[in-house]
C-alpha positions in Angstrom: -6.0 -15.5 -15.9 -4.8 -15.5 -12.6 -3.8 -12.4 -10.4 -0.3 -11.9 -10.0 1.4 -13.0 -6.6 4.5 -12.2 -4.6 6.8 -14.2 -6.3 8.5 -17.1 -4.0 12.3 -16.6 -4.3 14.7 -18.8 -2.6 18.4 -18.4 -1.5 19.8 -15.3 -0.2 18.0 -16.0 3.0 14.6 -15.1 1.7 13.0 -18.2 3.4 10.9 -15.9 5.5 8.6 -15.1 2.2 7.3 -18.5 2.9 6.0 -17.2 6.5 4.7 -13.9 5.0 1.2 -12.6 5.4 1.3 -11.4 1.8 1.8 -14.6 0.6 -0.9 -15.4 -1.4 -2.2 -11.9 -1.8 -2.7 -10.4 -5.2 0.9 -8.4 -5.4 -0.9 -5.6 -7.1 -1.6 -4.2 -3.6 1.7 -3.8 -2.8 2.8 -1.8 -5.9 0.5 1.0 -5.9 1.4 3.2 -9.1 1.5 7.0 -8.0 1.1 8.5 -4.4 -2.7 9.8 -4.8 -6.0 8.7 -4.8 -6.7 5.0 -5.1 -2.5 4.7 -4.7 -3.2 5.7 -0.9 -5.6 3.0 -0.8 -3.6 0.3 -1.6 -0.9 1.2 0.1 -2.7 1.5 3.1 -4.2 -2.3 2.7 -0.9 -3.3 2.1 0.7 -1.8 5.3 -2.6 -3.5 7.1 -1.3 -6.7 6.1 2.3 -6.0 7.3 1.3 -5.2 10.5 -0.3 -8.3 11.3 3.3 -9.9 9.9 5.1 -12.1 11.0 8.5 -11.4 9.5 8.2 -7.8 8.7 11.5 -7.2 10.2 13.0 -9.5 7.6 11.1 -8.2 4.8 11.9 -4.6 5.6 15.5 -5.8 6.0 14.8 -7.3 2.0 13.9 -4.5 0.6 16.7 -1.9 2.2 19.0 -4.5 1.0 17.8 -4.9 -2.4 16.0 -1.3 -3.1 12.7 -3.0 -4.3 10.3 -0.8 -5.2 6.2 -0.8 -3.9 5.5 -1.8 -0.1 7.8 -3.9 1.7 7.9 -4.3 5.5 5.1 -2.3 5.8 7.1 0.7 4.5 7.0 2.4 0.9 10.1 3.3 -1.3 9.9 6.5 0.1 9.6 5.9 3.6 12.2 3.2 3.0 15.0 5.4 1.2 14.2 8.0 4.6 14.8 5.3 6.5 18.0 4.2 5.1 19.1 7.8 5.2 18.7 7.6 8.8 20.6 4.9 9.2 23.4 5.7 7.3 23.9 9.3 9.0 23.3 7.4 12.6 26.1 4.8 11.4 28.7 7.6 10.3 27.7 9.6 13.8 28.8 6.1 15.8 31.5 6.0 13.8 32.9 9.5 14.0 32.4 9.0 17.6 34.7 5.9 18.0 
Protein backbone atom coordinates (compact mmCIF):
# COMPACT_ATOMS: atom_id res chain seq x y z
CA UNK A 1 0.00 0.00 0.00
CA UNK A 2 1.55 3.37 -0.98
CA UNK A 3 1.99 5.94 1.76
CA UNK A 4 -0.18 9.04 1.81
CA UNK A 5 1.27 12.23 0.36
CA UNK A 6 0.40 15.88 0.82
CA UNK A 7 -2.25 16.36 -1.89
CA UNK A 8 -1.58 18.77 -4.74
CA UNK A 9 -4.49 21.15 -5.03
CA UNK A 10 -4.92 23.47 -7.95
CA UNK A 11 -6.51 26.86 -8.10
CA UNK A 12 -6.92 29.29 -5.21
CA UNK A 13 -3.27 30.32 -5.44
CA UNK A 14 -1.95 26.96 -4.26
CA UNK A 15 0.67 26.55 -7.03
CA UNK A 16 3.26 27.00 -4.30
CA UNK A 17 2.64 23.39 -3.29
CA UNK A 18 4.54 22.21 -6.36
CA UNK A 19 7.66 23.81 -4.85
CA UNK A 20 7.05 22.74 -1.25
CA UNK A 21 9.82 20.80 0.50
CA UNK A 22 7.19 18.36 1.82
CA UNK A 23 5.73 17.67 -1.62
CA UNK A 24 6.96 14.07 -1.85
CA UNK A 25 7.02 13.26 1.85
CA UNK A 26 4.70 11.05 3.85
CA UNK A 27 1.85 13.32 4.96
CA UNK A 28 1.59 11.47 8.28
CA UNK A 29 4.63 13.40 9.54
CA UNK A 30 2.70 16.66 9.16
CA UNK A 31 -0.41 15.44 10.98
CA UNK A 32 0.71 14.24 14.40
CA UNK A 33 -1.98 12.81 16.64
CA UNK A 34 -1.91 14.51 20.03
CA UNK A 35 0.65 16.81 21.58
CA UNK A 36 2.79 14.51 23.70
CA UNK A 37 5.29 11.71 23.15
CA UNK A 38 5.75 10.62 19.56
CA UNK A 39 3.50 13.42 18.28
CA UNK A 40 6.08 15.94 19.52
CA UNK A 41 8.80 14.12 17.58
CA UNK A 42 6.64 14.16 14.44
CA UNK A 43 5.94 17.88 14.86
CA UNK A 44 9.65 18.63 15.28
CA UNK A 45 10.48 16.61 12.15
CA UNK A 46 7.80 18.44 10.17
CA UNK A 47 8.99 21.83 11.39
CA UNK A 48 12.54 20.94 10.39
CA UNK A 49 11.35 20.30 6.83
CA UNK A 50 9.41 23.58 6.89
CA UNK A 51 12.54 25.38 8.04
CA UNK A 52 14.26 24.53 4.77
CA UNK A 53 11.26 25.24 2.54
CA UNK A 54 11.26 28.12 0.07
CA UNK A 55 7.46 28.49 0.18
CA UNK A 56 6.93 28.37 3.96
CA UNK A 57 5.32 31.85 4.01
CA UNK A 58 2.75 30.91 1.34
CA UNK A 59 2.05 27.67 3.19
CA UNK A 60 1.51 29.50 6.48
CA UNK A 61 -0.76 32.04 4.78
CA UNK A 62 -2.78 29.20 3.25
CA UNK A 63 -3.23 27.49 6.60
CA UNK A 64 -4.20 30.74 8.34
CA UNK A 65 -6.76 31.48 5.65
CA UNK A 66 -8.17 27.98 5.29
CA UNK A 67 -8.04 26.87 8.94
CA UNK A 68 -6.04 23.74 8.15
CA UNK A 69 -5.09 21.14 10.75
CA UNK A 70 -1.61 19.68 11.15
CA UNK A 71 1.76 21.34 10.60
CA UNK A 72 1.65 24.04 7.91
CA UNK A 73 4.08 26.87 7.42
CA UNK A 74 6.28 25.52 10.19
CA UNK A 75 3.57 25.93 12.82
CA UNK A 76 1.16 23.67 14.64
CA UNK A 77 -2.56 24.35 14.65
CA UNK A 78 -2.30 25.88 18.14
CA UNK A 79 0.63 28.08 17.11
CA UNK A 80 -1.33 29.30 14.10
CA UNK A 81 -4.39 30.04 16.24
CA UNK A 82 -2.22 32.13 18.54
CA UNK A 83 -0.60 33.91 15.59
CA UNK A 84 -3.99 34.62 14.04
CA UNK A 85 -5.27 36.13 17.30
CA UNK A 86 -2.16 38.33 17.50
CA UNK A 87 -2.61 39.49 13.91
CA UNK A 88 -6.28 40.26 14.54
CA UNK A 89 -5.44 42.27 17.69
CA UNK A 90 -2.79 44.21 15.78
CA UNK A 91 -5.22 44.95 12.94
CA UNK A 92 -7.87 46.17 15.41
CA UNK A 93 -5.31 48.37 17.17
CA UNK A 94 -4.15 49.86 13.87
CA UNK A 95 -7.74 50.54 12.84
CA UNK A 96 -8.51 52.19 16.18
CA UNK A 97 -5.54 54.55 15.82
CA UNK A 98 -6.69 55.84 12.42
